[in-house]
Legacy VTK file of the C-alpha trace (Angstrom):
# vtk DataFile Version 3.0
C-alpha trace
ASCII
DATASET POLYDATA
POINTS 299 float
0.000 0.000 0.000
2.783 2.397 0.904
4.502 1.504 -2.348
1.370 2.415 -4.341
1.120 5.745 -2.527
4.755 6.477 -3.360
4.214 5.643 -6.996
1.167 7.902 -7.083
3.154 10.828 -5.729
5.956 10.196 -8.213
3.484 10.074 -11.123
1.800 13.304 -10.049
5.187 14.983 -9.673
6.227 13.846 -13.168
2.965 15.166 -14.643
3.427 18.524 -12.951
7.014 18.787 -14.236
5.838 17.855 -17.729
3.087 20.494 -17.609
5.555 23.106 -16.423
7.923 22.261 -19.287
5.077 22.441 -21.752
4.057 25.856 -20.456
7.644 27.094 -20.674
7.869 25.923 -24.287
4.575 27.618 -25.114
5.718 30.847 -23.450
9.017 30.692 -25.331
7.205 30.082 -28.624
4.886 33.028 -27.936
7.865 35.236 -27.115
9.574 34.226 -30.354
6.465 34.997 -32.396
6.116 38.393 -30.716
9.768 39.162 -31.457
9.347 38.158 -35.104
6.224 40.307 -35.505
7.892 43.289 -33.848
10.880 42.921 -36.176
8.632 42.691 -39.241
6.598 45.725 -38.164
9.740 47.805 -37.600
11.188 46.688 -40.938
7.953 47.525 -42.766
7.864 50.930 -41.065
11.470 51.610 -42.089
10.639 50.837 -45.723
7.318 52.720 -45.654
8.617 55.872 -43.967
10.425 57.364 -47.048
7.275 56.913 -49.123
5.189 58.512 -46.352
7.628 61.425 -46.187
7.444 61.829 -49.965
3.626 61.919 -49.976
3.619 64.302 -47.030
5.896 66.832 -48.737
3.793 66.922 -51.895
1.061 68.689 -49.908
3.392 71.241 -48.310
4.237 74.716 -49.651
7.810 75.274 -50.703
8.871 77.143 -47.569
7.515 74.366 -45.343
9.345 71.651 -47.324
12.700 73.266 -46.546
11.692 74.413 -43.071
11.689 72.529 -39.783
10.893 68.847 -40.489
7.382 67.906 -39.371
5.437 64.671 -39.602
2.165 66.463 -40.320
1.100 69.051 -42.876
0.544 72.438 -41.250
-0.526 74.342 -44.372
-2.200 71.814 -46.653
-2.001 72.725 -50.336
-2.233 71.043 -53.727
-0.195 73.718 -55.488
2.570 71.236 -56.337
0.158 69.003 -58.250
-1.572 71.978 -59.849
1.676 73.496 -61.071
2.918 70.135 -62.304
-0.184 69.569 -64.432
-0.551 73.134 -65.713
2.979 74.531 -66.008
4.693 71.465 -67.453
3.942 68.816 -70.090
3.540 66.122 -67.471
0.282 64.773 -68.940
2.003 64.439 -72.333
4.956 62.663 -70.720
2.556 60.423 -68.830
0.730 59.480 -72.024
4.034 58.725 -73.748
5.074 56.414 -70.909
1.719 54.614 -70.924
1.833 54.063 -74.702
5.462 52.925 -74.717
5.245 50.682 -71.638
1.968 49.075 -72.740
3.134 48.500 -76.317
6.493 47.143 -75.199
4.869 44.791 -72.674
2.345 43.388 -75.165
5.022 42.797 -77.807
7.367 41.243 -75.249
4.671 38.854 -74.018
3.899 37.757 -77.588
7.448 37.361 -78.889
8.910 35.860 -75.706
6.110 33.325 -75.242
6.225 32.357 -78.919
10.004 31.904 -78.870
9.805 30.094 -75.539
7.277 27.676 -77.029
9.589 27.013 -79.976
12.607 26.348 -77.748
10.627 24.162 -75.347
8.505 21.986 -77.646
10.210 21.924 -81.050
13.380 20.378 -82.376
15.398 22.123 -85.074
19.060 22.221 -86.142
21.240 24.330 -83.877
18.552 24.669 -81.229
20.848 24.202 -78.224
23.618 26.407 -79.649
21.140 29.158 -80.508
19.630 28.992 -77.026
23.046 29.337 -75.349
23.948 32.237 -77.639
20.681 33.878 -76.631
21.502 33.458 -72.938
25.007 34.816 -73.527
23.514 38.142 -74.642
22.388 38.718 -71.056
26.042 39.310 -70.139
26.266 42.276 -72.560
25.492 45.548 -70.710
22.765 47.536 -72.385
24.793 50.764 -72.201
27.302 49.338 -74.697
24.681 49.153 -77.450
23.210 52.630 -76.964
25.662 54.515 -79.200
25.552 52.007 -82.109
21.766 51.974 -81.870
21.624 55.761 -81.871
23.780 55.957 -85.031
21.653 53.301 -86.701
18.374 55.037 -85.784
19.684 58.383 -87.063
20.510 56.811 -90.421
17.075 55.194 -90.546
15.410 58.498 -89.670
13.366 57.075 -86.791
14.760 59.187 -83.954
12.144 60.828 -81.731
9.576 58.073 -82.241
7.688 55.797 -79.874
8.583 52.767 -81.953
12.288 52.849 -81.153
11.384 52.311 -77.485
8.715 49.670 -78.173
10.093 47.288 -80.802
13.808 46.918 -79.889
14.274 44.666 -76.899
10.743 43.292 -76.908
12.120 39.837 -77.771
14.652 39.673 -74.938
16.673 36.799 -73.517
15.223 37.048 -70.014
11.633 36.763 -71.204
12.369 33.960 -73.650
14.248 31.994 -70.998
11.447 32.443 -68.463
8.775 31.346 -70.950
10.862 28.401 -72.137
11.376 27.147 -68.585
7.678 27.293 -67.837
6.473 25.774 -71.125
9.060 22.989 -70.811
7.042 21.557 -67.932
3.845 21.246 -69.989
3.321 17.599 -71.048
4.338 17.079 -74.662
1.416 14.687 -75.046
-0.896 17.694 -74.875
0.785 19.245 -77.904
0.969 15.935 -79.755
-2.737 15.253 -79.267
-3.550 18.713 -80.640
-1.440 18.014 -83.725
-3.269 14.709 -84.247
-6.563 16.597 -84.111
-5.328 18.810 -86.937
-4.451 21.995 -85.043
-1.932 24.320 -86.676
1.174 25.364 -84.795
-0.113 28.870 -84.117
-3.492 27.526 -82.954
-1.716 25.191 -80.519
0.264 28.135 -79.209
-2.735 30.469 -78.988
-5.461 28.148 -77.670
-3.504 25.550 -75.698
-0.150 26.935 -74.564
-1.160 30.488 -73.641
-4.057 29.520 -71.318
-1.764 27.118 -69.453
1.056 29.640 -68.924
-1.074 32.491 -67.568
0.920 32.638 -64.283
4.180 33.071 -66.191
2.546 35.616 -68.499
1.416 37.661 -65.500
4.856 37.575 -63.895
6.601 38.547 -67.121
4.085 41.343 -67.718
5.046 42.945 -64.408
8.767 42.707 -65.136
8.453 44.080 -68.661
6.105 46.932 -67.727
8.319 48.019 -64.845
11.507 47.897 -66.925
9.918 49.964 -69.706
8.206 52.436 -67.388
11.385 53.091 -65.377
13.671 53.215 -68.423
15.646 56.452 -68.348
18.740 56.216 -70.547
17.088 55.131 -73.817
14.395 57.884 -73.853
17.012 60.430 -72.820
19.230 59.532 -75.784
16.673 58.698 -78.474
14.065 61.402 -77.807
14.970 64.887 -79.039
11.836 66.986 -78.346
10.284 67.486 -74.941
6.886 66.439 -76.340
8.263 62.900 -76.699
9.799 62.644 -73.230
8.683 59.887 -70.878
7.933 60.488 -67.202
11.475 59.769 -65.873
13.116 62.040 -68.449
10.448 64.707 -68.070
10.833 64.828 -64.302
14.601 65.048 -64.620
14.155 68.173 -66.766
12.561 69.900 -63.759
15.856 69.746 -61.891
17.298 73.153 -62.724
20.767 74.362 -61.843
19.593 77.212 -59.604
16.055 76.503 -58.427
15.035 72.809 -58.469
11.282 72.317 -58.187
11.352 69.723 -55.422
7.653 69.990 -54.667
6.702 69.330 -58.282
9.303 66.553 -58.514
7.866 64.770 -55.510
4.313 65.184 -56.803
5.363 63.765 -60.167
7.115 60.871 -58.438
3.920 59.947 -56.611
1.845 60.069 -59.788
4.450 58.050 -61.695
4.250 55.220 -59.158
0.481 54.734 -59.551
0.563 52.629 -62.786
3.180 50.322 -61.272
1.054 49.836 -58.164
-2.036 49.098 -60.266
-0.184 46.597 -62.473
1.393 44.879 -59.472
-1.839 44.435 -57.516
-3.608 43.314 -60.680
-0.944 40.708 -61.432
0.400 39.799 -57.986
-1.288 36.389 -57.933
0.191 35.526 -61.329
3.557 36.881 -60.191
3.726 34.586 -57.167
2.501 31.581 -59.149
4.905 32.279 -61.995
7.929 32.602 -59.713
7.141 29.538 -57.612
6.145 27.252 -60.490
7.558 28.382 -63.804
11.000 29.347 -62.585
11.731 25.903 -61.132
10.874 23.818 -64.175
13.619 21.548 -65.428
15.966 22.666 -68.164
LINES 1 300
299 0 1 2 3 4 5 6 7 8 9 10 11 12 13 14 15 16 17 18 19 20 21 22 23 24 25 26 27 28 29 30 31 32 33 34 35 36 37 38 39 40 41 42 43 44 45 46 47 48 49 50 51 52 53 54 55 56 57 58 59 60 61 62 63 64 65 66 67 68 69 70 71 72 73 74 75 76 77 78 79 80 81 82 83 84 85 86 87 88 89 90 91 92 93 94 95 96 97 98 99 100 101 102 103 104 105 106 107 108 109 110 111 112 113 114 115 116 117 118 119 120 121 122 123 124 125 126 127 128 129 130 131 132 133 134 135 136 137 138 139 140 141 142 143 144 145 146 147 148 149 150 151 152 153 154 155 156 157 158 159 160 161 162 163 164 165 166 167 168 169 170 171 172 173 174 175 176 177 178 179 180 181 182 183 184 185 186 187 188 189 190 191 192 193 194 195 196 197 198 199 200 201 202 203 204 205 206 207 208 209 210 211 212 213 214 215 216 217 218 219 220 221 222 223 224 225 226 227 228 229 230 231 232 233 234 235 236 237 238 239 240 241 242 243 244 245 246 247 248 249 250 251 252 253 254 255 256 257 258 259 260 261 262 263 264 265 266 267 268 269 270 271 272 273 274 275 276 277 278 279 280 281 282 283 284 285 286 287 288 289 290 291 292 293 294 295 296 297 298
């Protein structure tokens, strides 16, 4: 009987120790989660603060922008936006950027997906060598080709045109490689069955391949639109008149030697970000799916 009582006490003591250990582990896990969330919140605030400061200064008069720093707007005004839209050609620059970025993105999606389909699902002489040559072009800095391109465009008489920023580079190595990697994972039996049913090559590409690679298309659309929208050097070199400037080049023209218009520059920066935000939130699901699925397909 005494032995049973002793065993009972030992069991209860072991259970209490086990419960205490479990509670300590739970408390430690909670503390770790709190620390992680605090770190993420502080990191997000650090990244968001410059954007908040930029938005804040767009609604300040010039003397308040360069005055004592404040985290609120004392004298709210929209004069920076009004002057930007009325005293400059910002709307014209904005339209140029929309036309160029949209046209470049659509052409890039078509050419890159078509070439990616050819490299992934067709066999032809020199296919592997041509693909490696294509990838090797990624190592060539774009700045090296600007002067030869400028001389060529001058001789062709196409300087100061939207087309020289839309057509060149639309079939690029990065986009073709990304499309090829994604299409490579599509079962070849799907293409073969379509050929047996009498589908033409373009119909297979348009009605079978494109619907399957929508995630990769969405991801590539974001990359291409952002690269075209933020392009600065090419419009600066190839565009001669201020009516043909894009937003980055147009905003840079507001930086004078004596009196830079910082209020207008910040207002223009905010407006120039809006299309990128819209495109990203419209395509973010495709972006995540394209990066996590298409980019890991076998070579």
